[in-house]
C-alpha positions in Angstrom: -45.7 54.9 -17.9 -43.1 56.6 -15.7 -43.8 60.0 -17.2 -47.3 59.9 -15.9 -46.3 59.8 -12.3 -47.5 62.7 -10.1 -45.2 63.3 -7.2 -46.7 64.7 -4.0 -44.0 67.4 -4.1 -44.2 70.2 -6.6 -40.6 71.5 -6.1 -37.3 69.9 -5.1 -34.0 71.6 -4.3 -30.7 69.8 -4.8 -27.7 70.9 -2.8 -24.5 70.5 -4.8 -20.9 71.6 -4.9 -19.9 74.0 -7.7 -17.2 72.0 -9.4 -17.9 70.9 -12.9 -18.1 67.2 -11.9 -20.4 67.9 -8.9 -22.7 70.0 -11.2 -22.8 67.3 -13.8 -23.8 64.8 -11.1 -26.6 67.1 -9.7 -27.8 67.9 -13.2 -27.8 64.2 -14.1 -30.0 63.3 -11.2 -32.2 66.3 -11.9 -32.7 65.1 -15.5 -33.5 61.6 -14.4 -36.1 62.8 -11.9 -37.6 65.1 -14.5 -37.9 62.2 -16.9 -39.9 60.4 -14.2 -41.8 63.5 -13.0 -42.2 66.1 -15.7 -44.3 68.4 -13.7 -41.7 68.7 -10.9 -39.8 71.9 -10.5 -36.2 71.2 -9.5 -33.7 73.8 -8.4 -29.9 73.6 -7.7 -28.5 75.1 -4.6 -24.8 75.6 -5.4 -22.5 75.6 -2.4 -18.7 76.1 -2.0 -17.5 73.6 0.7 -14.5 73.8 3.0 -12.9 71.0 0.9 -13.2 73.2 -2.2 -11.6 76.2 -0.4 -8.5 74.5 1.1 -6.4 73.3 -1.8 -2.9 73.5 -0.5 -3.1 70.8 2.1 -3.6 67.0 1.7 -7.1 66.0 2.5 -6.0 63.5 5.1 -4.6 66.3 7.2 -7.7 68.5 7.2 -10.5 66.0 7.9 -10.8 63.9 4.8 -13.4 64.0 2.0 -16.2 64.6 4.5 -15.2 68.2 4.1 -17.0 68.1 0.7 -20.4 67.1 2.1 -20.8 68.9 5.5 -22.2 72.2 4.1 -24.6 70.3 1.8 -25.9 68.3 4.8 -26.3 71.6 6.8 -28.4 72.9 3.9 -30.8 69.9 4.3 -30.9 70.4 8.1 -31.8 74.1 7.5 -34.5 73.2 5.0 -32.7 75.0 2.2 -32.3 71.8 0.3 -34.2 68.5 0.0 -31.5 66.2 -1.3 -27.7 66.3 -1.9 -26.1 64.3 -4.7 -22.7 62.8 -3.8 -19.9 60.8 -5.3 -20.3 57.9 -2.9 -16.6 57.6 -2.3 -16.7 61.1 -0.7 -19.5 60.2 1.8 -18.3 59.4 5.3 -19.2 56.0 6.7 -21.3 57.4 9.5 -24.0 59.8 8.4 -25.2 62.6 10.7 -28.3 62.0 12.8 -31.5 62.4 10.8 -29.9 61.9 7.4 -29.6 58.8 5.2 -28.7 57.6 1.7 -32.1 57.5 0.0 -30.8 56.0 -3.3 -27.8 54.2 -4.6 -27.7 54.8 -8.3 -26.3 52.6 -11.1 -22.6 52.4 -10.9 -20.2 53.9 -13.6 -16.7 52.4 -14.1 -15.1 52.1 -10.6 -11.5 52.0 -11.8 -8.7 54.5 -11.6 -7.6 56.1 -14.8 -3.9 56.6 -15.9 -3.6 60.1 -17.5 -0.4 61.2 -19.2 0.7 63.3 -22.2 3.8 61.2 -22.7 3.5 57.7 -21.4 1.1 55.0 -22.3 0.6 53.3 -19.0 1.9 52.9 -15.5 4.5 50.4 -16.6 5.9 52.8 -19.2 6.8 55.4 -16.6 10.6 55.7 -16.2 12.3 55.2 -12.8 11.8 58.2 -10.6 8.9 59.6 -12.6 6.5 62.0 -10.8 3.0 60.7 -10.4 0.2 62.9 -9.0 -2.6 61.7 -6.8 -4.5 63.0 -3.8 -5.4 59.5 -2.6 -3.5 57.6 0.1 -5.3 54.5 -1.2 -3.8 54.9 -4.7 -0.4 55.9 -3.3 0.0 52.9 -1.1 -0.9 50.4 -3.9 1.0 52.1 -6.6 4.1 52.4 -4.4 3.8 48.7 -3.6 3.7 48.0 -7.3 6.3 50.6 -8.4 8.4 51.7 -5.4 10.7 53.7 -7.7 8.1 56.3 -8.5 7.8 59.7 -6.8 4.2 60.3 -5.6 3.3 64.0 -5.4 0.1 65.4 -3.9 -2.4 66.6 -6.4 -5.5 68.6 -5.3 -8.2 70.7 -7.0 -11.0 69.8 -9.3 -10.5 67.7 -12.4 -9.7 70.6 -14.7 -7.2 72.0 -12.2 -5.5 68.6 -11.9 -5.3 68.2 -15.7 -3.9 71.7 -16.1 -1.1 70.9 -13.6 -0.2 67.8 -15.7 -0.3 69.8 -18.9 2.0 72.4 -17.3 4.6 69.7 -16.8 4.4 69.4 -13.0 3.8 65.7 -13.3 4.7 62.9 -15.7 1.3 61.3 -15.1 -1.7 61.6 -12.8 -4.3 59.2 -11.5 -8.0 60.2 -11.6 -11.3 58.4 -11.2 -12.3 56.9 -14.6 -16.0 57.7 -13.9 -15.3 61.4 -13.3 -13.5 61.9 -16.5 -16.2 60.1 -18.4 -19.0 62.0 -16.8 -17.6 65.4 -17.8 -16.7 64.4 -21.4 -12.9 64.0 -20.8 -12.7 60.3 -21.6 -10.2 61.1 -24.3 -7.6 62.0 -21.7 -7.6 58.4 -20.3 -4.6 56.5 -21.5 -5.8 53.4 -19.7 -7.5 52.0 -16.6 -5.4 50.6 -13.8 -6.0 46.9 -13.3 -7.8 46.3 -10.1 -5.1 43.8 -9.1 -2.7 46.6 -9.1 -4.9 49.3 -7.7 -8.1 48.2 -6.1 -10.8 50.9 -6.2 -12.0 53.1 -3.4 -15.1 52.2 -1.4 -18.0 53.3 -3.6 -15.9 54.6 -6.4 -18.0 55.3 -9.6 -21.3 55.4 -7.7 -23.6 58.3 -7.1 -25.7 58.4 -3.9 -28.5 60.7 -2.9 -28.7 61.9 0.7 -31.9 63.2 2.2 -33.7 63.6 5.6 -34.7 60.2 6.9 -38.2 61.4 7.9 -38.9 62.9 4.5 -41.1 60.1 3.1 -42.2 62.2 0.1 -38.6 62.6 -1.0 -37.8 58.9 -0.3 -40.8 57.8 -2.5 -39.6 60.2 -5.2 -36.1 58.7 -5.2 -37.2 55.1 -5.1 -37.1 54.5 -8.9 -33.4 55.7 -9.0 -32.3 52.8 -6.7 -30.2 50.2 -8.4 -30.5 47.1 -6.2 -27.4 45.3 -7.5 -25.2 48.4 -7.0 -26.8 48.9 -3.6 -25.8 45.4 -2.4 -22.2 45.8 -3.7 -21.9 49.2 -2.1 -23.3 48.1 1.2 -20.6 45.4 1.4 -17.8 47.9 0.6 -19.0 50.5 3.1 -19.5 47.9 5.8 -15.8 46.9 5.4 -14.7 50.5 5.7 -17.0 51.2 8.6 -15.8 48.2 10.6 -12.2 49.3 10.0 -13.3 52.8 11.3 -11.8 54.2 8.2 -12.8 57.5 6.7 -12.9 58.5 3.0 -9.2 59.6 2.9 -7.3 56.6 4.2 -5.3 53.8 2.6 -8.3 51.5 2.4 -9.5 49.9 -0.8 -12.6 47.7 -1.2 -14.3 46.4 -4.3 -17.2 43.9 -4.7 -18.5 42.0 -7.7 -21.7 40.1 -8.2 -21.2 36.8 -10.1 -23.9 34.5 -11.4 -22.9 30.8 -10.9 -24.6 28.3 -13.2 -26.2 25.3 -11.5 -24.7 21.9 -11.4 -27.9 20.3 -12.8 -30.6 21.3 -15.2 -33.2 21.4 -12.5 -31.3 23.7 -10.1 -31.5 27.5 -10.4 -28.3 29.6 -10.9 -27.0 31.3 -7.8 -25.6 34.8 -7.2 -22.4 35.2 -5.3 -21.0 38.4 -3.9 -17.2 38.6 -4.0 -15.5 41.3 -1.8 -11.8 42.2 -1.9 -10.2 44.6 0.6 -6.8 46.1 1.1 -5.1 48.3 3.7 -1.6 49.6 3.3 1.2 51.8 4.5 1.3 55.1 2.5 4.8 54.3 1.4 3.8 51.0 -0.1 6.1 49.0 2.3 3.1 47.0 3.6 0.0 46.1 1.6 -2.5 43.8 3.4 -5.0 41.9 1.3 -8.2 39.9 2.1 -11.2 38.6 0.3 -14.3 36.5 0.8 -17.5 35.4 -0.9 -21.1 34.8 0.1 -24.0 33.2 -1.8 -26.9 35.6 -1.7 -30.4 34.4 -0.9 -33.8 35.6 0.3 -35.4 39.1 0.1 -33.6 42.3 -0.9 -33.3 43.1 2.8 -31.8 39.7 3.6 -29.3 40.0 0.8 -28.3 43.5 2.0 -27.8 42.0 5.5 -25.6 39.3 4.0 -23.6 41.9 2.1 -23.1 44.0 5.3 -21.8 40.9 7.1 -19.5 40.1 4.3 -17.9 43.5 4.6 -17.4 42.9 8.4 -15.9 39.5 7.7 -13.3 40.9 5.2 -12.5 43.8 7.6 -11.9 41.3 10.4 -9.4 39.5 8.1 -7.5 42.7 7.6 -7.6 43.6 11.3 -6.2 40.2 12.1 -3.3 41.0 9.7 -2.5 44.3 11.4 -4.7 46.8 9.6 -5.7 48.5 12.9 -2.1 49.5 13.8 -1.6 51.0 10.3 -4.9 53.0 10.5 -4.3 54.1 14.1 -0.8 55.4 13.3 -2.2 57.4 10.4 -5.0 59.0 12.5 -2.4 60.2 15.0 0.0 61.7 12.4 
């Protein structure tokens, strides 16, 4: 049984941000590891990151969501921490030398949540209503769908954002469904945005664990937390973003789905198809580029991951052929 495993390590330190959601994520991984390795001692190293300190400026103007992970990565470099638990959508596409994602965990709901004290859904918002979000991805897609709305920047942790809504600064706000569910605030969700209206962020809803790439003891420890299906989906999404040279705070959306296709005959086995959709848009919603493609997966886990990676590149190329490069380049020079 898994509870009888004896890890080589006796202690493990997890670097985490101090926000309630980040702490939930770190404690969730701690508890999963303790269920596997009851004799392991696990400590949390709580860090305030630059992204947590600067709350009056849009993330896109101060370096993107990578600001939430740099101090955690430094703690691993310095030997103060063994792993860091991240919301995958906050993790830059290129990791620092010597670090890797040691585990992609099972994915929670990847959608965006509509939160309002007055209105039932996005369609119910009156013309000119004020909608809060910190995400250019959400902004470009929602403005394309509802150009009449006013989008107002919303920063801070989940509690801070909800308090601003409750104070009447916004008619509605958009938050990640997974984050609200994880910290027990699912009741605040009026509904989830249809992915056809607002395609999720790369990696949204997924937790990933970062560690030193040469730390085999830690990698072995994390192995049971890997979700192979989530890993394939997330590799495709991150490959798309990486090929577009996009960061975490750009108007790029990508969402993949694994679908089982039944065989045409009784003797043939069903096949698994990976479907990837991607979008790039102008922040004001005036342009919204869309692309998608599918691949039938086959072979070993490594082979399927390579196929997923290539699928991400292929969909990114479609977007680049439509003009995505110019949109992203202009944004990076703003």
